[in-house]
Backbone as JSON Lines, residues from 0, in Angstrom:
{"i":0,"aa":"X","n":[0.83,-1.2,0.0],"ca":[0.0,0.0,0.0],"c":[0.87,1.26,0.0]}
{"i":1,"aa":"X","n":[1.96,1.23,0.71],"ca":[2.85,2.39,0.75],"c":[3.46,2.66,-0.62]}
{"i":2,"aa":"X","n":[3.86,1.6,-1.32],"ca":[4.43,1.76,-2.66],"c":[3.37,2.3,-3.61]}
{"i":3,"aa":"X","n":[2.16,1.77,-3.53],"ca":[1.07,2.24,-4.39],"c":[0.81,3.72,-4.15]}
{"i":4,"aa":"X","n":[0.76,4.12,-2.9],"ca":[0.51,5.53,-2.56],"c":[1.6,6.42,-3.16]}
{"i":5,"aa":"X","n":[2.84,6.0,-3.04],"ca":[3.95,6.79,-3.57],"c":[3.84,6.91,-5.1]}
{"i":6,"aa":"X","n":[3.55,5.82,-5.79],"ca":[3.43,5.86,-7.25],"c":[2.3,6.78,-7.7]}
{"i":7,"aa":"X","n":[1.17,6.71,-7.01],"ca":[0.03,7.56,-7.36],"c":[0.38,9.03,-7.13]}
{"i":8,"aa":"X","n":[1.01,9.34,-6.02],"ca":[1.38,10.73,-5.72],"c":[2.42,11.27,-6.71]}
{"i":9,"aa":"X","n":[3.29,10.4,-7.24],"ca":[4.26,10.83,-8.24],"c":[3.57,11.33,-9.51]}
{"i":10,"aa":"X","n":[2.35,10.86,-9.73],"ca":[1.58,11.26,-10.91],"c":[0.48,12.27,-10.55]}
{"i":11,"aa":"X","n":[0.67,12.95,-9.42],"ca":[-0.27,13.97,-8.94],"c":[-1.67,13.41,-8.71]}
{"i":12,"aa":"X","n":[-1.74,12.17,-8.27],"ca":[-3.03,11.53,-8.02],"c":[-3.3,11.39,-6.53]}
{"i":13,"aa":"X","n":[-4.38,10.68,-6.23],"ca":[-4.78,10.45,-4.84],"c":[-5.12,8.98,-4.65]}
{"i":14,"aa":"X","n":[-4.79,8.46,-3.49],"ca":[-5.16,7.11,-3.09],"c":[-5.91,7.24,-1.77]}
{"i":15,"aa":"X","n":[-7.16,6.8,-1.75],"ca":[-7.95,6.89,-0.53],"c":[-8.46,5.5,-0.15]}
{"i":16,"aa":"X","n":[-8.76,5.32,1.11],"ca":[-9.29,4.06,1.62],"c":[-10.48,4.36,2.51]}
{"i":17,"aa":"X","n":[-11.48,3.47,2.43],"ca":[-12.64,3.61,3.31],"c":[-13.16,2.23,3.68]}
{"i":18,"aa":"X","n":[-13.85,2.16,4.8],"ca":[-14.42,0.91,5.28],"c":[-15.69,1.22,6.07]}
{"i":19,"aa":"X","n":[-16.74,0.42,5.86],"ca":[-17.97,0.64,6.62],"c":[-17.86,0.19,8.08]}
{"i":20,"aa":"X","n":[-16.84,-0.59,8.41],"ca":[-16.67,-1.02,9.79],"c":[-15.86,-2.3,9.86]}
{"i":21,"aa":"X","n":[-15.53,-2.72,11.07],"ca":[-14.74,-3.93,11.25],"c":[-15.39,-5.16,10.61]}
{"i":22,"aa":"X","n":[-14.57,-5.94,9.92],"ca":[-15.05,-7.18,9.31],"c":[-15.89,-7.0,8.07]}
{"i":23,"aa":"X","n":[-15.98,-5.77,7.54],"ca":[-16.84,-5.52,6.38],"c":[-16.04,-5.17,5.12]}
{"i":24,"aa":"X","n":[-14.74,-5.37,5.15],"ca":[-13.92,-5.11,3.97],"c":[-13.53,-3.65,3.86]}
{"i":25,"aa":"X","n":[-12.77,-3.38,2.81],"ca":[-12.28,-2.02,2.55],"c":[-12.37,-1.72,1.07]}
{"i":26,"aa":"X","n":[-12.49,-0.44,0.76],"ca":[-12.48,0.03,-0.62],"c":[-11.33,0.99,-0.78]}
{"i":27,"aa":"X","n":[-10.48,0.73,-1.78],"ca":[-9.36,1.61,-2.09],"c":[-9.64,2.26,-3.43]}
{"i":28,"aa":"X","n":[-9.48,3.58,-3.49],"ca":[-9.78,4.33,-4.71],"c":[-8.53,5.09,-5.15]}
{"i":29,"aa":"X","n":[-8.22,4.95,-6.44],"ca":[-7.11,5.69,-7.04],"c":[-7.7,6.7,-8.0]}
{"i":30,"aa":"X","n":[-7.32,7.97,-7.86],"ca":[-7.77,9.03,-8.77],"c":[-6.53,9.67,-9.39]}
{"i":31,"aa":"X","n":[-6.48,9.66,-10.72],"ca":[-5.37,10.26,-11.45],"c":[-5.9,11.36,-12.36]}
{"i":32,"aa":"X","n":[-5.16,12.46,-12.49],"ca":[-5.62,13.53,-13.38],"c":[-5.49,13.1,-14.84]}
{"i":33,"aa":"X","n":[-6.36,13.62,-15.68],"ca":[-6.27,13.37,-17.11],"c":[-5.12,14.18,-17.69]}
{"i":34,"aa":"X","n":[-4.44,13.63,-18.72],"ca":[-3.31,14.37,-19.31],"c":[-3.75,15.64,-20.0]}
């Protein structure tokens, strides 16, 4: 996850994570700007 975050930030993007609660999984979102 740390490597992914660094790669996304190198491209001026964002990596976010969210979870509805314990034991319910997680969602990771990558947003990159269009060229």
